[in-house]
N, C-alpha and C positions, 0 to 999 in steps of 0.2 A: 256863621253861615245861616242864612234864613231859609225858608222853605222855597223850593223852586221845582218846576216841572222838567223832567228829562224824558225825551222820547228817542227811541231807536227804531230802525226799520221794522223788525219783526218782534219787538218787545212791547210789553204793556207800558202804558204811561205811568211813570212813577213820580211820586213826590219825594224829594230828597231833602233831608234837613239834618241839622246837628242833633246828635243824641242828647237826651236829658237824663239826669240821674234816675228819674223814675222809670226810664225805659230799661234799665239794667236787668230786672228779672225776666222780661220778655226777650231781651237780647240773649240772655244765657240759655233760655229754652230753645230759641232759634238755633244758636250755635251747637247745642247738644244734638238736636235733631239733624242738622246739616252734617255734622261729623258722622253720626251713626249711619245716615243714608249715603252720603257722598263718599265716605272713606271705607265702607264696609268690605269692598273687594281689594283694598290696598293695604289696610292696616288691621292688625289683630285687635281683639277687644281691649287688651291692656294698653296698646298704643293709642287707640281711639279715646279711651278714658283719660290717659295722660295728656293728650292734646287738649281735651275739654278742660281738665283741671288747670292746665297752664293758663288758659284764658279766664276761667272762672276766678282764679285766685287774684287776678290783677284788674279785672274789668271794672269793678266798683271805683277804683282809684283812677284808672286810665280814662274812663268815660268822661270824667270831669277834670282830668289832669292835663299832662303835657301833650297828649296826642289828640288829634281831631277824630272823633268817632261820628260817623254819619250813618243814618238809617234811611232805607228806602221803604216807602209804604205804598200799598195799592188799596185804594178805598179806605184809607185810615188804618189798615192792618199792616203790621210789620212784615216786610217781605225779604229784607236783606240788611246786612250791616257790614261796614268797612271801617278800618282804622288806619289813619295816616299819620306818620311822623314827618311833618314838613321840614323840621330842622335836619333830619337825616335822610330825607328823600326816600323813606321806606314805607312800603305797604305792609302794615303789621298784621292785617287780617282782612278777609273778605269772605263772608258766609251768606248763602242764600237758603231761605226756608226749603226744607226737604221736598215739599210738594211743588215748589216752583223751579227747582233746578232743571236746567236745559231749556228754559223758555225765554231767555234773553234778559232776565232780571240782573244777573251778574254782569253782563256786558254793559248794561245801562248804568249800573252803579259804578263799575270800573271807569267808565267814561267821565262820570261826575268826579271821581277821585282824581283822575288824571288832570281834569280841568282845574280842580282846586290846587293840586300840586304845582301846575304851571303858574297859576295866579300867585302862588307863594314864592315863586322864583326857582323852583326845582327844575333842573335840566334832565334829571334821570329819576326813575322810580324803580326800586328794587325790593326784593323780599325773599324769604325762605318759603318756598311754595310746597304744599303737600303734593306727594307724587301723583295722586289722582287728579290734581288740578293743573298739572304741567301742560296738557294739551290746550286747556282753556287759555292759559297765559300765553302760550306760543302763538295761538291764533290771534291774540290781541297784540302781538308784536313784541312780546318779551323774549329774550334770549338767555340761554344758560350762561352762568358765570361761575367762577370759583367760589368756594366757601365750604364750611363743614357739611358733610353729607348726612349727618345725624345731629339732632338737637336733643338735649336732655330736658324732658318735661316730666315733672312729678316722679323722678327717679327712673324713668323709662326712656331709652334712646329711640327716637322716631326719625326715620329717613325723610329727608327733604331735598329739594333741588333749589339752589339759589338762582334767581333769574332777575333780569333788569331790562328796562326799556328806556330808550332815549326819548325825552319829551321835547327836545330842542327842535325848533322849526315846525312844530305841529300847531295847527289852529286851536285856539281855546274853545 
């Protein structure tokens, strides 16, 4: 995936590109800040740390491995990151810089992820969503589905909600 511009009605213009290995340290800082800010009212400190460690322990491999990791930049600065498993039709992660949460960056990156998933032939997109993000995904057309209500991350059980969205029939 090359660099491209994505624009949403009330969101800043973002440059979305495939993550590179050298992006990993900045991505980890973004994820840590996003979790601490966005999850502070939903998860306790141990759960937030466990979620971060779950991503941190795999991101170096996953960023250049079997999943598609995309970053969004504003003026060349990292604004958000998402990870897509096109083979499984799974959204593995979507994090927005703590200072940009609530400003449309996540919606714009999610639109790019959905377009990429459609282009890869995915008819659905699903994932284990953090409880604080459920309203965001519901507003984007995701619906709750069955699945484990807690995931084990770094030895800590973290509550999640499994959600999915049909991509069939939507314009790319």
